[in-house]
N, C-alpha and C positions, 0 to 999 in steps of 0.2 A: 688281158690288158700286156702291154711289155713297153721296155724302155728301149730307146736304142740313142748314138751319139752320133750328133752331125758334124758337118766340116769344121766348126769353130771349137768342138769337144765340150758343148754344154749337152745338158741333156733334154729331151722332149718327150713328151706319152704321147704314145698310140693307142686308143684305146678302140678294141676289137670287138666282137661277138663269138671268136673263132677261140675256143680253147680245149683244152682236152676234159675227159668225162670228170677226174678226178683234181683237175686243178680248181681250188677250191677257195684261195688266193688268201687263205689263214695269215700266211706273214703279212702280205699287204693290208689286212685287216689291224693286224698289232700295230703296224707302222700308223695309222689313223686313231690311236689309243686318245689323242685329245681331242678329238672328234667327237669318241663314244664320251669323254665327259662332260664336252658342252651338249650331248643329246640328253646325255642324264639330266645335267641340271637344268634343261629346259623342260624334259617329262615331269619333272618333281613340282617343278614351280608351275606351269600351267596346270597341272592335275590340281592343286589347292588354291590358283589363284581366283582372288575375288571370293572368297568364302570367308566366314566370320572366324570360324573354329583353326582353319588351316589344318597343319598335319593331327590337329588331336583328334581329326576323322580319321587315322590311322588306329587310333586307341578307340574309340567308339563303337565303328563297326566291328570290330571282333567282338567287343563286349557286349552288346546287344545281340549278338549272333548266340554266343554264350549262353545269354540267360535264359533265350527263345530256347535252344537245344536241352537247356537243363530242367525249364518247367515241362516242355513237350514229351520229350525222348527220357528223360531222367524220373520225371514224379510221374508223369499221365500214364506213357506208354511202358516205362518199367523195363527200358532195355537196359542189358547186361555192361557194367562198362569193364567189364576183366578180360584182358588177354590173353592168362592162364588160368588153368584151376588154381583154387587154393581160396585162402581167406586175406586177401590183401587189401587194406582201406586206401582208396585214393579217393579224395574229394571230387562229387563229380562235375563240380565246378572248372574245375582243374584239369580233369580229363576232357572236357569238352573244349576246353580253349586250347590245349595242345593240339589237337586236330584241326580245329578252325584257323589257326594261325598258318598253317601248314597247307591245310586247302587253298586257303583263301591266298599264299603267295603263289601257288602251283596254277590257279585257275586263273588270276589277273595276269600272270606274266603268258601264259597261253592266249587268252582273248585278246588283248593288245599287241602281242605277236603275229597272230592269225588274221590281224588288218594290216602288214608291213605294207605292201606293196600299195594299199587304197590309201590310207593314211598319207603316205610321203611320195605320193605319184606326182606331186608340183617339184617337189625339191628334186627327186631322182630324177627327172626330167629334165633338168636344166645343169644340174650337177652333179661331175663325176665324184663319186667316193664308192667303196666297196660296199657292196649292199647289205653286207650281213652285220655292219655296223651299227642297222637300226635295231634290230632284235636282242642285239647285244645290249646295247643303250637302255631298251625296254627293262631286261633281265633285272640289269643293275641300277636303275630308277626305282623299280617295285622292292628292290632289296632294302632301300632306306627305309621304307613304311613296313617291312619285314623286322628288322633290325628293333624298330619304335614297338612294335607287337612283342616281340622278343624280350626286350626291355622290362614291358606290362607283366608278362605271362611268368617271369622269375623274380618279379616284386612280390606278385601272389603267392608263386612257390616257395617263397623264402619266408612270406607270414603262415603259411600252413605249417613248412618245417618246424620253425622255431618254435610256433604255438603248440606243438605235438598231436597226438590221436589219431596219425594216419601213420600209413606203411611207406612213406617217402623216406628215401637213402640218397645222400649225397656221394657218390662213385666217382671214379674215373672214368666212367662211360661218357661223363659229360662232354670228353674231348673229341667224340663222335661228331658232336655238333655242325662244325666245319665241311666234313664231308659230306652228311646230309643236305646242307644247303646246297653244295656245288651239285650233287644230283639232283636235286628238285631243279637248279638252273637250268643240267642236261636234258633232263626229260622236259621239261614246259618248252623250253626254246624248240627243241626238237620237233614236239607235236605240233606247236604255234608255225612254224616256217613250212612242214609238210601242209598245214592247213592254206596256210598263207598262196600257197605255190599253187596249190589245186585251185582255190577259189577264184585266182586272175582269169582260169578258163571258162569255170564253171561256178558263176555268182549266188546262185542259189543254195551252194554248201553253206555260204557264209552263215544264212537262215539258220542251219543245222548246229552250229558250234553251241549255241547258249543252251540247246535242250539237248545234246551231247552233255555238255557238262554237267547239266544237272542228272543225269544217269548216271556218269562216272563218278559224281558225289558220292552217292548211295551204294554205287558198287566200293567203295571205299571203308575202314573203319573209322569213320568221324564221327558219326552219331549212335554206334554201338562198339562196344568189343569185340575181340576177334572170337572168343568164346559162343558167338550168336552162330557163327558160320560152320555149318556140317563137316565134320573130318573128311567125311570123304569129296567135299569139293574144294577143301582149304590147300591142295596142290594147285588147282589152276584158279583159287582167289589169288595166291600171291603170286603169280605172273604178271600181275596188274603192278606195274613199278611204283606206282604211288601209295601202295599197302605198305611194304616194307618201309616205306620212307617214313610214315606216320607211326607205325608200330613200334620201329628201332629209336623214334625221336621220344615216344612216351617210357620206351626201355632204358635209353640216356637218361633222364629227366626225372623219372620217379627211382630209378635204382632197381627196378622188377619190371617182368613183363615179357612180352614175345618175342625170342632173338633167335633166327636159326642162319648160321652163319651162309649155308646151301641156299636159302631163298634171297638171302642179302646179294650174294654175289650175283645170283641171276636176275634179280631186279636190275645190277648195275647193268649188266652183260645187256638186256633187254633196251634202258637208257641209253647206251650207247650206240646201239643198232638202229632205234630211232631215231636219235641224233646224226646217224652218219646218213641215215636214209633223206634226213631231212637236208643236209646241206648239198647231199648231191643232187635233190631235186631242186632246191633253192637255186643252186649255180646253172642249173640247165636252166628255168624258167626266167632267172633275172636278165637274160641275154636279148628274150623276145617279149617281156612282161609289158613295155609301154605300147608294143601295138596291140594287146588285149584286153587292157584294164581299161 
């Protein structure tokens, strides 16, 4: 898109499919921030519209999932909840909840973003706006549910902390949480827009998203501690950008755990690379997606 001036001095907008490879419309997307806010409000409202419990589902779902994980993986399978060697007492319920709320945000944002073109094709075919507005709005609307879950998590965390009997410590590492949330947004939106771009032409790939997320789930330390991963595979395992997010989240919340600055920086590099590839691919596909969707 470019803007020109006519003879009267007023502006008119010319929309064209021709633009440079790295012309990602980021500045234009920022100019549409009011539209992003409206989409966030629409997405969150429609999610809980005509439900009895409404936003309480944001609390009920992770609670039920955590209970199931505690019973199956903690009590029956007896999987370790330790990320590092040593005698560190962390409640299993809190351990599983930490991983579940991180994974829940990542997976829900990825799934919703992967359907960007399909869900919004009616609006996109009639009204012009930067197409990147839709996945960004999806990430921010899911952030509301994540914020509710985070409040629930730290309420339970405070109960365990003040009643004692655990190794949980309050440390300045909690200040890393905003950075972890930002990374979750980057990697989930990045992977999501890659999937959405590819599925405009190959629709069967959309059927594999749910299955792929299930496999990815068990490739992350959500149901088990990092100590379960053999040392010889740990370097490869940490290349999964979601793994350092979850382990660092637990490290920040509990005051102990696994944190390696090299692994964390590599995870950021992978996240940014995925996000950049997604932006470029998204920019190329958005020009012609109405012809193929």
